C-alpha angles and dihedrals in degrees: 000000000000107000093213089058092049094051091048092052090050091050088053099046098042089068092052127083128208124204115214125192116190129189108247097243120110093239089053105035097052099054089044090056089047089052089050091052090051094050091044089056088057091060104266124132111234132214118183118204109200139174123242090247111092091347116191122250105253091199088069088057107038092160093065133073115232128205122183124209127189113253095196093222123146118222091259093047088052094063115108091217089104100036096176089055090048091052091047091051092048090056095050106034096042098049101088096035090051094045092052093046092048090048090053094048092050093053092049096042117041092179098071107141099189148321119257110198134178109261090240090066091076092162090069090077094068094040091053091049091053089057092041085238119148110243123206122188126225108208106197092193128071128286087239091055092047089048089059094048091049088061095050093111093051090045090056093044090052091050101251094114138095093040106221137173086267094057118109098241096195096049114117117240097231094201092056111031137216087025118107126201089260089059095058116113113265134163108220099205100032133088103271092211092052088046092053095046096050092046091053092047095047093047092050093049091050088051088053093053130099093248143334123235119207131194093225144085134245098240090057099047108030090132096048090047092052091053092050096047090052091048094044111020095171098047113106108228124194118192100185105155166120084102097192092057086069091059135086115252112253128216116251098165089128094063115105095223092052088050090050091047087053091068095052129090121259116281090357103113126085108207116208125198132147101193134247101299111031118101134198136199125253089249093052088047090057095044092051091047092052094042091054089045095049093046089071088217121127110253139191108202124190109209104177117196106267095031090112121052109246097005134110098206130298102352089111095063116105118258115285090000096143092038092058091053088067093216096315091115131051125188125193138172092229138008133192091246101194090052094045091051091050094048112112092230093060112097104164142020122214099197141163090234100244105168094247092052093042093051092046089051090051090049093051093047090236117149118232142224105209122221105164119191109182148337119018091344088095090053091051093044089056092048091048092051104035108019107034089022094210098126151022122254118228101213108162135070112298105267129164097231093050092047091052092049094046092049090049093049092052096040104037113014134085093250089056089051090055091046090051092050089053091047091054092050092052089046089059092053090050092052091054101046096071096047120096107290093018121127096256091045091054092047092053091053089049090051090053090049091047093051090050092048090074093072 
């Protein structure tokens, strides 16, 4: 890179402010703040507009300006139990407060280059247009997932949607192979019609934006990117992830789970975590516990409060369950997931296949057992197992015998070794893409130039 060109670009960007607007859910907020850090490192000033719900801690980001707006949500409305309703409320109750806040910021700061909003906030497209402000979208999911959502109208027209009890779950969706009907995104407890409507609306507003940013990399999602470029040939797309590969590793030696992992053999531990929203039944919880126990494999299991319907934490476990494991199992309420996946003793990840978790597993070279729960998790599980071939998909009812067999297959058998080899090769590609000259580094530079082209 020519140093004079780099200095010139920094001189340009440091005068420009970006306004970012994240959804107040952990899996959306954290990647948005990492995106803000990346763009700050390129010389931009950063303002974060955020709701009162789950507001970020400004002291952790002293180089950003924060502006809070009321979200108007009651305590019951703010629950993620009905995620479709929550997204609908965000897009109705936040409109006026956001518009007023944005108006105030634009009057105070003439050098605002653009708005970057979470894709879920579809209303921000019309607001940005009213201010003649470029709007970029940050899609916190995968390109593959968005490609599926962008086809929702076609999938309904072809009879794949809505998915009902009469649908043929194993039938291949010929327009989006290798997905089957059972792999299409659904929300089990939401209104399927409202889910369809909001997905179509979000997809259309992304397509109308000035560009869409993804926390992913080209080598991982070549197929999803090809589908998107065919669907929206004029939409600028910027895969600039994985974000955490731009970061310095932090020390977590004081974490109890890291200390426990330090006592285990290399590649011996199965790490189990189902994210921040997914919930399971009491019966499923017990089958998982016995399946882990019977596998004779060391395991680190994150059981967050609220994971099990009607349970506080571990009171459902049989008497002396943990004691009888003789230290082979360790259960925690929270774990530093990136550090756990990077630990030498971890040999597999039983995951719900949220995008952040899936990407972190890819970047750590850890093969997966896929247990998708809702939304695009089913799409990702299918891609992990059949396209990228870096994991096994658990597709049947939760049952201890099958859990034991699946864990043994991944951790002890030849098929598991082959999956691990492919996982390590993909990890190497992930490590290269963020380095200077890598695909994500080049896309980040292209994003900066594209933002500045609206002067």
